[in-house]
C-alpha positions, 0 to 999 in steps of 0.5 A: 146490753150493747145493741138497744133499740129505743122507741117512744110509744105514743098514743095519738087518741091521747091529749094528756101523753104520759111523760116521755121517760114512761114512754120510752122502751128499750129492746136489746136485739141480742138478748130479746130483753125489754127495758122499762122505765124504773119510774113506772115501777116503784120509782127510780131510787127504789130500783137502783138500790135493789137492781145494784143489790141483785147485781143486775147491770143499770142502764140509762138513757134519756136521763132515766134508769131503765129495768130489765122486764125480766127483773121486774117480773121477780120484784113485782109478782103481782103485775107480772102478767101485765109486764109480759103484756108489755113486753109482748107488745114491745117486741112485736113493735120492734119487729116492725123496725120502727124509728128510734125517738 
């Protein structure tokens, strides 16, 4: 994952923004993989251990661990549809070539 674009998603209508790490997403232009913050999906420590056992490459940015969305869908099948929705939005956002955080 050498060619990752990072985006900070914000909602100007929400006065209580989520923490930066939960609003930051990555898009690997080479593979099409979306990277989501581990803290939003079961916690960083849990995902670090599971990703290591599964042989998933660890991606750190902005002081946080990010997980490939495709891996998260397998780990959390009950919310796979929600992850797909997030992935679709990130890909659409990335296609608009917004500025990086």
